[in-house]
C-alpha positions as CSV (number, residue, x, y, z in Angstrom):
1,M,24.6,-11.3,-25.8
2,A,22.5,-10.3,-22.7
3,A,22.2,-6.8,-24.2
4,D,20.9,-8.3,-27.5
5,M,18.3,-10.4,-25.6
6,T,17.2,-7.2,-23.7
7,M,16.7,-5.3,-26.9
8,D,14.7,-8.1,-28.4
9,S,12.6,-8.3,-25.3
10,M,11.9,-4.5,-25.4
11,R,11.0,-4.6,-29.1
12,S,8.6,-7.5,-28.4
13,M,7.1,-5.5,-25.5
14,E,6.5,-2.4,-27.7
15,S,4.7,-4.6,-30.3
16,V,2.5,-6.2,-27.7
17,L,1.7,-2.9,-26.0
18,D,0.7,-1.3,-29.4
19,N,-1.6,-4.2,-30.2
20,D,-3.2,-4.0,-26.7
21,D,-4.4,-0.4,-26.9
22,D,-7.6,-1.3,-28.8
23,E,-8.0,-4.5,-26.8
24,L,-8.0,-2.6,-23.4
25,A,-11.0,-0.5,-24.4
26,S,-13.2,-3.6,-25.0
27,Q,-12.2,-5.7,-22.0
28,T,-14.8,-6.5,-19.3
29,R,-14.0,-5.2,-15.8
30,T,-12.3,-8.2,-14.2
31,S,-8.8,-8.6,-13.1
32,G,-6.5,-10.9,-15.1
33,A,-9.3,-13.3,-16.1
34,N,-9.2,-15.2,-19.4
35,G,-5.9,-13.5,-20.4
36,R,-7.2,-9.9,-19.8
37,T,-4.7,-7.3,-18.5
38,N,-4.8,-5.9,-15.0
39,V,-1.7,-3.7,-15.1
40,A,-1.9,-0.2,-16.4
41,L,0.2,0.7,-19.5
42,P,2.7,3.0,-17.7
43,D,3.3,0.3,-15.1
44,R,3.9,-2.2,-17.8
45,I,6.4,-0.1,-19.6
46,A,8.3,1.0,-16.4
47,G,8.3,-2.6,-15.1
48,G,9.5,-4.0,-18.4
49,I,12.4,-1.6,-18.6
50,A,13.3,-2.3,-15.0
51,G,13.1,-6.0,-15.6
52,A,15.3,-5.8,-18.7
53,A,17.9,-3.9,-16.7
54,M,17.8,-6.4,-13.9
55,V,18.3,-9.3,-16.3
56,T,21.2,-7.5,-18.0
57,F,22.9,-6.9,-14.6
58,A,22.3,-10.4,-13.5
59,A,24.2,-11.7,-16.5
60,T,27.3,-10.2,-14.9
61,K,26.6,-12.2,-11.7
62,R,26.4,-15.7,-13.1
63,R,26.4,-18.7,-10.9
64,T,25.6,-16.7,-7.7
65,P,22.4,-17.0,-5.7
66,G,21.9,-13.2,-5.9
67,G,22.4,-13.2,-9.6
68,A,19.8,-16.0,-10.1
69,A,17.3,-14.3,-7.9
70,L,17.8,-11.0,-9.7
71,A,17.4,-12.7,-13.1
72,A,14.2,-14.4,-11.9
73,A,12.7,-11.1,-10.6
74,G,13.7,-9.3,-13.8
75,T,12.2,-12.0,-16.0
76,Y,8.9,-11.8,-14.1
77,L,8.8,-8.0,-14.6
78,I,9.4,-8.5,-18.3
79,Y,6.6,-11.1,-18.4
80,R,4.3,-8.7,-16.5
81,G,5.1,-5.9,-18.9
82,L,4.6,-8.0,-22.0
83,T,1.3,-9.6,-20.9
84,G,-0.1,-6.9,-18.7
85,R,-1.0,-9.5,-16.1
86,C,0.1,-9.6,-12.4
87,V,-0.5,-12.7,-10.4
88,A,-0.9,-10.8,-7.1
89,Y,-3.5,-8.5,-8.7
90,S,-5.4,-11.5,-10.0
91,A,-5.5,-13.1,-6.5
92,L,-6.9,-9.8,-5.1
93,R,-9.3,-9.3,-8.0
94,T,-7.9,-5.8,-8.5
95,G,-5.3,-4.0,-10.5
96,T,-3.9,-0.7,-11.8
97,A,-5.6,-0.8,-15.2
98,H,-8.8,1.2,-15.6
99,D,-10.7,-1.9,-16.8
100,T,-10.0,-3.8,-13.6
101,D,-12.5,-2.0,-11.5
102,S,-15.3,-4.3,-10.6
103,Q,-17.8,-5.2,-7.9
104,N,-15.1,-7.6,-6.6
105,A,-12.5,-4.9,-6.0
106,A,-12.4,-3.6,-2.5
107,I,-10.3,-0.6,-3.6
108,P,-11.4,1.5,-6.6
109,H,-8.8,2.0,-9.3
110,G,-6.3,4.7,-8.5
111,Q,-7.4,5.2,-5.0
112,G,-5.6,2.6,-2.9
113,I,-2.1,2.5,-1.4
114,K,-0.3,-0.7,-2.2
115,I,2.3,-2.4,0.0
116,E,4.4,-5.5,-0.7
117,K,6.8,-7.1,1.7
118,T,8.7,-10.4,1.7
119,M,10.3,-12.6,4.4
120,T,12.1,-15.9,4.2
121,I,11.2,-18.3,7.1
122,N,12.9,-21.6,7.8
123,K,9.7,-23.7,8.0
124,P,7.8,-25.7,5.4
125,A,5.2,-23.7,3.4
126,H,2.2,-25.9,4.4
127,E,3.0,-25.4,8.1
128,L,3.2,-21.6,7.7
129,W,0.0,-21.5,5.6
130,T,-1.9,-23.6,8.2
131,F,-0.9,-21.4,11.1
132,W,-1.8,-18.2,9.2
133,R,-5.1,-19.6,7.9
134,D,-6.2,-20.0,11.5
135,F,-7.1,-16.4,11.8
136,D,-7.3,-16.6,15.6
137,N,-3.5,-16.8,15.5
138,L,-3.0,-13.5,13.7
139,P,-3.1,-11.2,16.8
140,R,-0.2,-13.3,18.3
141,F,2.3,-11.7,15.8
142,M,0.4,-8.7,14.4
143,A,1.2,-5.9,16.9
144,H,-1.5,-3.5,15.7
145,L,-4.3,-6.1,15.6
146,E,-6.6,-6.2,18.6
147,S,-8.6,-9.2,17.7
148,V,-10.0,-11.5,14.9
149,T,-13.3,-13.2,15.4
150,V,-14.0,-16.0,13.0
151,I,-17.6,-16.0,11.7
152,D,-17.4,-19.0,9.4
153,D,-14.9,-20.7,7.1
154,M,-14.7,-17.6,4.8
155,R,-15.7,-14.6,6.9
156,S,-14.2,-13.0,10.0
157,H,-14.4,-9.7,12.0
158,W,-11.2,-7.7,12.6
159,V,-10.5,-5.0,15.1
160,A,-7.2,-3.1,14.7
161,K,-5.4,-0.2,16.5
162,A,-5.3,3.1,14.6
163,P,-3.4,6.4,15.2
164,F,-4.3,8.7,18.1
165,G,-5.5,5.7,20.2
166,K,-8.5,4.9,18.0
167,T,-9.6,1.5,16.7
168,V,-10.9,0.5,13.3
169,E,-13.1,-2.5,12.5
170,W,-14.2,-4.4,9.4
171,D,-15.5,-7.7,8.2
172,A,-13.3,-9.6,5.8
173,E,-13.9,-12.5,3.5
174,V,-11.5,-15.0,1.9
175,I,-11.8,-14.6,-1.9
176,N,-9.1,-17.0,-3.0
177,E,-7.0,-19.7,-1.4
178,I,-4.8,-22.6,-2.3
179,A,-3.8,-24.9,0.5
180,G,-0.2,-24.5,1.4
181,E,0.3,-21.6,-1.1
182,L,-2.1,-18.7,-1.0
183,I,-4.6,-16.8,1.1
184,A,-6.3,-13.8,-0.4
185,W,-9.0,-11.6,1.2
186,R,-10.9,-8.4,0.9
187,S,-12.9,-6.3,3.3
188,A,-16.7,-6.2,3.1
189,E,-18.8,-3.1,2.5
190,N,-18.8,-0.3,5.1
191,A,-15.3,-1.2,6.4
192,D,-13.7,1.6,8.4
193,I,-10.6,1.2,6.2
194,P,-11.4,-0.7,2.9
195,N,-8.6,-3.1,2.3
196,A,-7.6,-6.2,0.3
197,G,-4.6,-8.4,0.5
198,S,-2.9,-11.7,-0.2
199,V,-0.2,-13.8,1.4
200,W,1.8,-16.2,-0.7
201,F,3.9,-19.1,0.6
202,K,6.6,-20.3,-1.8
203,E,8.8,-23.2,-0.6
204,L,12.4,-22.6,-1.7
205,P,14.6,-25.4,-3.1
206,A,17.3,-27.3,-1.2
207,G,15.6,-26.9,2.2
208,R,16.1,-23.1,2.3
209,G,12.8,-22.4,3.9
210,T,9.7,-20.6,2.6
211,E,9.4,-17.2,1.0
212,V,6.4,-15.4,2.5
213,R,5.1,-12.5,0.4
214,V,2.4,-10.2,1.7
215,T,0.6,-7.8,-0.7
216,L,-1.7,-5.3,0.9
217,E,-3.9,-2.6,-0.6
218,Y,-5.8,-0.2,1.5
219,N,-7.7,3.1,1.4
220,P,-6.9,5.3,4.4
221,P,-9.7,7.4,5.8
222,A,-8.3,10.7,4.5
223,G,-6.6,9.2,1.4
224,L,-2.9,10.1,0.9
225,L,-3.1,12.8,3.6
226,G,-4.2,10.3,6.1
227,A,-1.4,8.0,5.1
228,A,1.1,10.8,5.5
229,V,-0.2,11.7,9.0
230,A,-0.1,8.0,10.0
231,K,3.5,7.8,8.9
232,I,4.5,10.9,10.9
233,W,3.0,9.3,14.0
234,G,4.9,6.0,13.5
235,E,1.9,4.1,12.2
236,E,3.1,3.6,8.6
237,P,1.5,0.4,7.3
238,G,4.5,-0.7,5.2
239,Q,6.6,-0.8,8.4
240,Q,3.8,-2.5,10.3
241,V,3.7,-5.3,7.7
242,M,7.5,-5.7,7.8
243,D,7.5,-5.8,11.6
244,D,4.6,-8.4,11.6
245,L,6.5,-10.6,9.2
246,R,9.6,-10.4,11.5
247,H,7.4,-11.4,14.5
248,F,5.8,-14.2,12.4
249,K,9.3,-15.5,11.6
250,S,10.4,-15.4,15.2
251,L,7.3,-17.1,16.4
252,M,7.4,-19.9,13.8
253,E,11.2,-20.5,14.0
254,A,11.8,-20.0,17.7
255,G,8.3,-20.3,19.2
256,E,8.6,-16.8,20.8
257,I,8.8,-13.1,19.9
258,P,11.5,-10.8,21.3
259,T,10.2,-7.8,23.2
260,N,11.6,-4.3,23.3
261,D,13.6,-5.1,26.4
262,G,15.4,-7.9,24.6
263,Q,13.7,-10.7,26.5
264,P,11.7,-13.3,24.5
265,H,8.0,-13.5,24.9
266,G,5.7,-16.3,23.7
267,G,2.7,-14.3,22.9
268,K,2.0,-11.0,21.2
269,P,4.9,-8.5,20.9
270,R,4.8,-5.5,23.2
271,E,4.7,-2.1,21.5
């Protein structure tokens, strides 16, 4: 039965994708607005196939938390493939489809490197959102962040460590927020490293804490080569984001962050 549902989903996807080819050419350059797509056709197909496979496999793991989570993730990928719309891309006002380039996009289409990391934290979503939204708190758990200076409610100035002992700076502005749920930002013009990102706070049922999902898109100074060099020197941003989420979890749950020597520390983690 699961296999039949998967085949039906794939047939529906093929029909939608065929009908969208002409539509994509005439869409304005915004991201996911008014039902417009913001996911490129290859990504939609690949994601849809992966989602169908996940749902099929989840059917063999019925009545287990892992099976339910896998089915939910697979269903979302199928939805993303059928509609061509990604919620995270909409929040960032960007996307992988060519028609999503706009003045709102901090990273031009096809040039950015995308990172997405998730962590479950045993605290209410609104408490986590409130702490994160006070940007003065960010250097407390983001090891590579030197400082954040708040300019006004929507703008701030960031200074971060870079490879080879350098620093990078940029002004950032909040472009979308939902109290207790979402904060999305992008860098302003002339940033040393153009970037955009969002952090989602999804409270889980039965008091199981909050899922915090960070999506980051950035354009390294030397493109893909710069990212490769940074990774070699231990400065790979995907690992940075995961480490920052672990520090955030420790700080919010225990009130302190473990240091390299195994002793807790109430402030910023030592490198």
